[in-house]
C-alpha positions, 0 to 999 in steps of 0.5 A: 529540535522540532517536536513532531506532532502525534498523528493518528488514522481515525477512519478508513473505508474502501470498495471491494476490489474487482477486475472491472466495475462496469456500471461506475466511473472512477469518480462515482466509485469514490463518492460513497467511499468518501461519504462512508469515511466521513460518517465513520468519524462523525463529521461533514466535509467542513470538518476536514482541513486538507485533502490528498488524492492518489490517481493517474489519468492514464489509468483513471478512465477519464481525462483530468479525473483528478479534477473531477475527484475534487468535487467528490472530496469537497472542494468548495469553498476552496480549500487546500488540496494536493493530487499525487500520481503515486500510490495512496501510501505516498499520498498519506505521507504527504498528508502526514507532512502537512499536518506536521507543519501545523497548518492543518489538523485533519486530512482525507487521503483518497486513492482511485482509478479504473485500471480496466479502462487503461493499460497498466503494462504500457503505462508502467513502461513509461516509468523506466529510463526513457533512452535505454530501457523503455524502448525495449518494451519492458513492463512490470512483469518482465522487470519483476522476472528479471528481479526474480531471476537475479534473486533466485540466482543469489539465494538458491531458492526455487519454484517450491519456495515461491509457490509456498509464499503465494499459497500462504497469502491466498490462505490468509486472504480467503477471509477478506471480503474486500479481496479480488481473489478469495480462494485458497490453493495448494503449492501443487496447483500453483505450480501447474500455472504457465510461465508469465515470464520465467521464473514467475508463473501467472499464479505468482502475479497479483490480480490487477483490479480497481477500487476506491479508498479513503483514509482519514488522518487527525492530529492528536488534538482531534483524534480522540474526538473522531475515533474511539480507537485511533491508530497512531503513526509512531514512525514513517520514512520515505526513500527513493532509489535510482530509476535505471535498473542496472544502477542498483542491486535488484535483489535487495531494497536499499531504499526500503532498508533505510526507510525502515531504519529511520521509521524504527528510530522515530518510533523508538523501537529496535526493529520488527521484533517489537511488532506483531504483523506487517502489511507489505506492498509486494506484488510477487513472492520474490518482492515479499522476500526482498522487502522482508529482508530490508525490514529485518523480518525473518519470514520463518518467525511465527511471531511476525505475521506477514500480510494477514489480509492476503496482501497484493497477491490477493488484490492489487488495485493500482494507486490504492494498494499501499493505502490498503496496507495502512487501512488493513493495519487500522482495521486490525489495531482498532478491532475491525479485522473480523476473522483475520484478526491477529491476536495480541497485536498492538503495533504493526508495520505498513509498507508502500512501494512504487516504480519498477523493482521497488524503486520507491518505498515508504515504511510506517510503524503504527500502534495503539499507543502514541509515539514515544517522545 
């Protein structure tokens, strides 16, 4: 059996999420982030072997924005790179795979995009079945409402439960300076919000914004030289489900469940009882419940904190939201989470998703110690 290389997150930085950055293009937003991330690990661009960017020109503000990003990330002299039209968490998975090949030892992973210059509702419609579902004009809000309606019918939970989840995330996110929404609110106030698409109220949906993010990965031979407190990738797995909504049970996330089981096995842990907190890419309170169930997390357990950063319900920079989850875990476990620090945390879960109703999922297990052999 091939032995896996130990890989760690050694640096991370991002811009605060805003509804619209009026003075910079996506590429201009990315430049200071890359510079700061490289500064954190104390190397210049020649000290990085590989680069991956996560973006989509449909919401990037400029045609061929991913090509312009190469100039920011450092493409000369020519070096290996990859562009992925997926959330940054999946780009990080590709970088981890590349390091496993032994061809590279270090990588930067960037997420960027100007959602204010695009139309996410129309773009995400294109992810649906092109013959039967996309022509209906469905978008992420309407498909999320279909999922929520089915979940409420199966489980019997109600509007109070959904509002309570949002209120908890808002309370946790109030101390996070990178969040777009940093205000606590009550269950009662949330329930005064009008319906976006029943049973989801507008207040139950994430604030879509824009940012730029950069994560630095390093193999075990170099991680200690680049970071005093590297955060090790102990386990990871990625699974995709069928595109057609009617071909899967929207009230469950089979792909996330399988990815979690494989990530736990790689990390050598029995399950979420061995972690202290989890950062989940859940864009509605129902998605959070579904992902928790898939990962084996009981939301009622006080010893597993869900989204101590506030999660996507406080900031949803499309193309970077999943990478932010990894960044938040790094900040927590390396001692840079400030007021939102989870006491006693030495291991955590990070989850990324893409597509309608959790079609694609990647699950990470990260810790302060290296992966058990």
